[in-house]
N, C-alpha and C positions, 0 to 999 in steps of 0.2 A: 504494500500500500504506500503510495507516495503522498506525502503531506506537504501542502503549500504553506510555508511559514508566514505568519502574520506579524511576527516580531523577529528581527534579525540580529539579536545579540544574545549573550549568555543569560541564563535564568537560575535563580535559587528558588526552589520550590519551598514555600514557607509552611506547609502543613501536609504531611503524609502520615498514614497509619500503616504499620507493619505488624503482622500477627500470623500465628500458625495454630489454628484450632485443632490440629492433629498431634500436637506435642503431648507428651505423657500426661501432664496435668490438665490438658485441655485449655479452653479459653472461655471466659464468661460471655463473649460475643464474638462472632455472630452465631445465631442459633443453628443447630443442625438442620439441613434440608433447605436452608435459605440460599439465595444467589451468592452471597459473599462468604459462605462457609467453605473456604479454601485457603490455602496458604498464600499470604501476600508478603513476600520476603524481599530483601534488598535486590537480589538478582532479578526478580520479576520486575520491580520498579525501574531499575536502570535499563533494562531491555526496552521498555516502553518510553522512557524519558530521553534516551539517547538521540532520537530523531528531532528533539525539540530544543537542543542546545542547553539542556539542564546540566549544570556543573556542580550542584550541591542541593541538599535537601535537609529539612528540619523535621524530625519525627515528633508527632503528637501522641502521647500515651495517655490513656484514660482508663486504666484497669482498676477495679475496686480491690484487687488482691494486693496485700502489703508486700513490698519488695519487688514487684514487677516493674514499677514505673521508675526505675533508676537507670 
């Protein structure tokens, strides 16, 4: 798929979420059976972001489990 750039400079993505609901302890979100119930890991993100001149990203974590948001 060819993407026509609307912006022709580098980008820092200011809000991404990375998670893996299949890890041993699971994840509180997304719920099983939903569209997002799949691993969303850095290698997946960078594969998509590479076409858009993204050179950095800031992860946003919002897990209610103590110790996960570090």
